[in-house]
C-alpha positions in Angstrom: -9.3 -26.9 4.0 -11.3 -24.8 6.6 -14.5 -23.0 5.9 -12.7 -19.7 6.1 -10.3 -20.8 3.4 -13.1 -22.0 1.3 -14.8 -18.6 1.5 -11.5 -17.0 0.7 -11.0 -19.0 -2.4 -14.7 -18.4 -3.5 -14.1 -14.6 -3.2 -11.5 -14.8 -6.0 -14.4 -15.0 -8.5 -14.7 -11.3 -8.0 -12.3 -9.1 -10.0 -12.0 -6.6 -7.1 -10.8 -9.3 -4.8 -8.2 -10.5 -7.4 -6.9 -6.9 -7.6 -6.9 -6.4 -3.9 -5.0 -9.6 -3.1 -2.9 -9.3 -6.2 -3.6 -13.0 -6.8 -5.8 -15.3 -8.9 -6.8 -18.9 -8.9 -5.9 -21.8 -11.2 -8.0 -25.0 -11.0 -7.7 -28.6 -12.1 -4.9 -31.0 -12.8 -3.6 -29.8 -16.2 -3.2 -26.1 -15.5 -1.8 -26.7 -12.1 0.8 -29.3 -13.4 1.8 -26.9 -16.2 2.3 -24.0 -13.9 4.4 -26.2 -11.5 6.5 -27.4 -14.4 7.0 -23.9 -15.8 10.6 -23.0 -15.0 10.9 -19.6 -16.5 7.4 -18.4 -15.9 6.5 -15.1 -14.3 3.7 -16.8 -12.2 4.5 -18.0 -8.7 2.2 -20.2 -6.6 1.6 -19.0 -3.0 -0.8 -21.7 -1.8 -1.7 -25.1 -3.2 -4.9 -26.7 -2.1 -4.6 -30.3 -3.3 -6.0 -33.8 -2.9 -3.7 -36.5 -1.4 -4.1 -38.6 -4.6 -3.0 -35.8 -6.9 -0.2 -34.8 -4.6 1.1 -38.4 -4.7 0.9 -38.3 -8.4 2.9 -35.1 -8.7 5.6 -36.5 -6.5 5.9 -39.7 -8.6 6.3 -37.5 -11.7 9.0 -35.4 -9.9 6.9 -32.3 -10.7 7.2 -30.8 -7.2 10.8 -31.9 -6.8 12.0 -30.5 -3.5 9.1 -28.0 -3.1 7.4 -30.0 -0.3 10.5 -30.6 1.9 9.3 -29.3 5.2 10.5 -25.8 6.1 11.9 -25.4 2.6 8.5 -25.5 0.9 8.2 -22.8 -1.7 4.4 -22.4 -1.0 1.9 -23.5 1.5 0.3 -26.9 0.8 -3.2 -27.6 2.2 -4.7 -31.1 1.7 -8.3 -31.0 0.6 -11.1 -33.3 -0.6 -12.6 -33.2 -4.2 -15.8 -31.9 -2.7 -14.0 -29.0 -0.9 -12.3 -28.2 -4.2 -15.4 -28.1 -6.1 -17.2 -26.0 -3.5 -14.4 -23.6 -3.3 -13.7 -23.0 -7.0 -15.6 -22.5 -10.3 -15.2 -26.1 -11.6 -18.2 -28.3 -11.0 -15.9 -31.3 -10.5 -12.3 -30.9 -9.3 -10.4 -33.9 -7.9 -7.0 -32.4 -8.3 -6.1 -28.9 -7.0 -6.7 -25.2 -6.7 -3.7 -22.9 -6.6 -3.5 -19.3 -5.4 -1.1 -17.6 -7.8 0.6 -14.1 -7.5 -0.2 -11.7 -10.4 3.2 -10.7 -11.8 4.3 -7.3 -12.7 4.9 -7.3 -16.4 6.9 -4.5 -18.1 5.6 -3.2 -21.4 8.2 -3.5 -24.1 9.7 -0.2 -25.3 9.8 -1.4 -28.8 8.6 -4.4 -30.7 10.8 -7.2 -32.0 8.1 -9.2 -33.8 4.3 -9.4 -34.3 2.1 -8.4 -31.4 -1.7 -8.3 -30.9 -3.8 -5.4 -29.7 -7.3 -6.3 -28.5 -9.9 -3.5 -28.2 -12.8 -4.4 -25.9 -13.0 -8.1 -26.3 -15.6 -9.0 -23.8 -16.0 -12.8 -24.0 -13.6 -14.8 -21.7 -13.5 -17.7 -24.1 -12.5 -15.5 -27.0 -9.8 -14.0 -25.0 -8.5 -17.3 -23.8 -8.5 -18.7 -27.3 -6.7 -15.7 -28.7 -3.9 -16.3 -26.0 -3.6 -19.9 -27.2 -3.4 -18.6 -30.8 -0.6 -16.2 -29.9 1.3 -19.0 -28.1 1.0 -21.2 -31.2 2.3 -18.4 -33.6 5.1 -17.4 -31.3 3.5 -14.0 -30.3 5.1 -12.9 -27.0 2.9 -9.9 -26.2 -0.8 -9.1 -26.3 -1.9 -5.5 -25.5 -5.5 -5.1 -24.2 -7.7 -2.1 -23.8 -8.9 -1.5 -20.1 -12.4 -2.6 -21.2 -11.2 -6.0 -22.5 -12.2 -8.9 -20.2 -9.9 -9.8 -17.3 -7.2 -12.3 -18.1 -7.6 -13.8 -14.6 -11.3 -14.6 -15.0 -11.6 -18.3 -14.4 -13.2 -18.9 -17.8 -10.5 -17.0 -19.6 -7.7 -19.0 -17.8 -9.5 -22.2 -18.6 -9.7 -21.4 -22.3 -6.0 -20.7 -22.5 -5.2 -24.2 -21.8 -1.9 -23.0 -20.0 -0.8 -20.7 -22.8 -1.1 -17.7 -20.3 2.1 -18.9 -18.8 4.0 -18.2 -22.1 2.3 -15.1 -23.5 2.5 -11.7 -21.7 -0.9 -9.9 -21.5 -0.7 -6.2 -20.8 -3.7 -3.8 -20.0 -3.7 -0.1 -20.6 -4.5 2.6 -23.1 -4.9 1.2 -26.6 -3.6 4.4 -28.3 -0.4 4.3 -26.3 0.1 0.6 -27.3 -0.5 1.3 -30.9 2.5 3.8 -30.9 4.8 0.9 -30.3 4.2 -0.4 -33.9 5.9 2.7 -35.3 3.4 2.9 -38.2 3.3 -0.9 -38.8 -0.4 -1.0 -37.8 -2.9 -3.5 -39.2 -6.6 -4.0 -38.2 -9.3 -6.5 -39.0 -12.1 -4.7 -40.9 -14.9 -5.8 -43.1 -13.9 -3.4 -45.9 -10.1 -3.8 -45.8 -7.6 -5.2 -48.2 -7.8 -8.9 -49.0 -5.5 -10.6 -46.3 -4.3 -13.1 -49.0 -2.9 -10.2 -51.0 -1.4 -8.3 -48.1 2.3 -8.1 -47.5 3.1 -8.0 -43.9 6.3 -6.7 -42.2 8.4 -8.7 -39.8 7.1 -6.7 -36.8 4.0 -4.7 -36.1 0.6 -4.8 -34.3 -2.5 -6.5 -35.5 -5.6 -5.0 -33.9 -8.8 -7.0 -33.3 -11.9 -5.3 -32.2 -14.8 -6.3 -30.1 -17.1 -9.2 -31.0 -20.2 -7.0 -31.7 -18.8 -3.7 -32.9 -15.3 -4.4 -34.4 -12.6 -1.8 -34.1 -13.9 1.6 -32.9 -14.1 4.5 -35.3 -11.6 6.5 -33.1 -9.0 3.7 -33.0 -9.6 2.8 -36.6 -8.4 6.3 -37.7 -5.0 5.5 -36.2 -4.6 2.1 -38.1 -2.7 2.5 -41.4 -3.5 -0.9 -42.9 -7.0 -2.3 -43.0 -7.3 -6.0 -43.9 -10.2 -8.3 -44.4 -10.8 -12.0 -44.7 -12.6 -12.6 -47.9 -15.8 -14.8 -47.9 -16.2 -17.5 -50.4 -19.9 -18.0 -49.7 -22.3 -17.7 -52.7 -23.3 -14.0 -53.1 -27.0 -14.8 -53.8 -27.6 -16.7 -50.5 -27.7 -15.7 -46.9 -24.4 -16.3 -45.2 -22.4 -15.4 -42.0 -22.0 -11.7 -41.6 -18.6 -12.0 -39.9 -16.2 -14.4 -38.2 -15.6 -14.9 -34.5 -12.9 -12.7 -33.2 -10.6 -15.5 -32.2 -11.1 -17.2 -35.6 -10.3 -14.0 -37.5 -7.2 -13.6 -35.3 -5.9 -17.0 -36.2 -6.5 -16.6 -40.0 -4.7 -13.3 -40.1 -1.8 -14.5 -37.9 -1.3 -17.4 -40.2 -1.2 -15.2 -43.2 1.2 -12.9 -41.4 3.6 -15.7 -40.4 3.3 -17.2 -43.9 4.6 -14.0 -45.4 
């Protein structure tokens, strides 16, 4: 890895660079291996900065298959040291790889076939990444995000997905336009909604989750037909948590939806 390449990789920590290059970085052994193994994924690696040890390991596992066969290489492979990888990326210690991955063009579905999520102004990368993992677990194919929601390709978001971003399509755009896809089957997490345990959910629809600090905005809330809440079982005469983490709330409601 040259100094110029190291600076190039460091620049991907800026959202404007990711947008300009139409690429993002994945870092570490697990997420790189998953991306290489994904056969039907929308994500394609353009460059792979990798240690010799990790490269040998992938070859032994037949993960790379024929992708490193000279002129037939699907992407450029650049041997690097662990120190170079750590200096170029966001991980403090990286003895495996950094990959430059092309951002795919994802088509917004014209209609819903199942449950989908709509995230309004989620600003914590860890929360977004965890919600993507939750969606993957519950078989949710599409997540719609407002433009103000944190970037999927933020390094902390990607790390939190644990590879689930490869299997869940994340779309950014106008939240009101996305909501129309539900054709009236709109549900939102509110503090004053109907008990989620007593709610009958349809086969398909959109579940809206609001920002960590403000919840669903008043304007968007007016467009949501079904308000649900997760009841607290804490003693009423004692101080307790005011609300649940956005990702935790998403998991609980998704579980109740799927159980129905």
